[in-house]
C-alpha positions as a LaTeX table, in Angstrom:
\begin{tabular}{lrrr}
\hline
Residue & $x$ (\AA) & $y$ (\AA) & $z$ (\AA) \\
\hline
Met1 & $-12.03$ & 11.05 & 0.24 \\
Thr2 & $-9.33$ & 12.96 & 2.07 \\
Lys3 & $-5.75$ & 11.80 & 2.52 \\
Glu4 & $-6.55$ & 10.67 & 6.05 \\
Glu5 & $-9.57$ & 8.72 & 4.91 \\
Leu6 & $-7.46$ & 7.10 & 2.17 \\
Glu7 & $-4.75$ & 6.11 & 4.65 \\
Asn8 & $-7.29$ & 4.71 & 7.14 \\
Arg9 & $-9.03$ & 2.69 & 4.46 \\
Leu10 & $-5.72$ & 1.25 & 3.20 \\
Arg11 & $-4.72$ & 0.34 & 6.72 \\
Lys12 & $-7.94$ & $-1.50$ & 7.32 \\
Glu13 & $-8.39$ & $-3.21$ & 3.90 \\
Leu14 & $-4.75$ & $-4.24$ & 3.56 \\
Asn15 & $-4.15$ & $-4.93$ & 7.27 \\
Leu16 & $-1.26$ & $-2.45$ & 7.51 \\
Pro17 & $-1.94$ & $-0.75$ & 10.83 \\
Phe18 & 1.14 & 1.50 & 10.73 \\
Tyr19 & 1.07 & 2.46 & 7.08 \\
Asn20 & 1.46 & 6.21 & 6.37 \\
Ala21 & 1.10 & 7.18 & 2.73 \\
Lys22 & 3.46 & 9.82 & 1.42 \\
Ile23 & 0.88 & 11.46 & $-0.80$ \\
Ala24 & $-0.47$ & 14.92 & $-1.44$ \\
Asn25 & $-2.97$ & 16.30 & 1.05 \\
Arg26 & $-5.99$ & 16.57 & $-1.27$ \\
Asp27 & $-9.23$ & 14.80 & $-2.05$ \\
Tyr28 & $-9.11$ & 11.45 & $-3.88$ \\
Thr29 & $-11.77$ & 9.73 & $-6.01$ \\
Glu30 & $-12.76$ & 6.10 & $-5.63$ \\
Leu31 & $-10.94$ & 5.31 & $-8.90$ \\
Glu32 & $-7.76$ & 6.95 & $-7.63$ \\
Tyr33 & $-8.07$ & 4.96 & $-4.41$ \\
Gln34 & $-8.49$ & 1.66 & $-6.27$ \\
Asp35 & $-5.47$ & 2.48 & $-8.42$ \\
Phe36 & $-3.40$ & 3.45 & $-5.37$ \\
Lys37 & $-4.42$ & 0.25 & $-3.58$ \\
Ala38 & $-3.60$ & $-1.97$ & $-6.61$ \\
Thr39 & $-0.19$ & $-0.33$ & $-7.00$ \\
Leu40 & 0.56 & $-0.73$ & $-3.29$ \\
Gln41 & $-0.39$ & $-4.44$ & $-3.35$ \\
Lys42 & 1.73 & $-5.07$ & $-6.45$ \\
Glu43 & 4.75 & $-3.28$ & $-4.93$ \\
Tyr44 & 4.36 & $-5.30$ & $-1.71$ \\
Leu45 & 4.11 & $-8.63$ & $-3.52$ \\
Asp46 & 7.10 & $-7.70$ & $-5.70$ \\
Tyr47 & 9.06 & $-6.86$ & $-2.55$ \\
Val48 & 8.17 & $-10.19$ & $-0.93$ \\
Asp49 & 9.13 & $-12.14$ & $-4.09$ \\
Glu50 & 12.36 & $-10.32$ & $-4.74$ \\
Tyr51 & 13.75 & $-9.68$ & $-1.27$ \\
Ile52 & 12.15 & $-11.95$ & 1.31 \\
Asp53 & 12.31 & $-15.14$ & $-0.78$ \\
Tyr54 & 15.87 & $-14.26$ & $-1.84$ \\
Ala55 & 16.99 & $-13.77$ & 1.76 \\
Glu56 & 15.44 & $-17.07$ & 2.85 \\
Asn57 & 17.18 & $-18.95$ & 0.00 \\
Asp58 & 20.51 & $-17.22$ & 0.64 \\
Val59 & 21.02 & $-18.85$ & 4.02 \\
\hline
\end{tabular}
């Protein structure tokens, strides 16, 4: 899949309508997509755990 197809699929599957990946403009395999998606999900959950929860408890 192309970079645009990868971005569109991530936007739809992860419900991130304004997400723009900063990745190389090349073709990606399904395995690369699944790895990219898993990494993005982990980074998002880490962000929520570390920053959002901390900010709510800091009040």
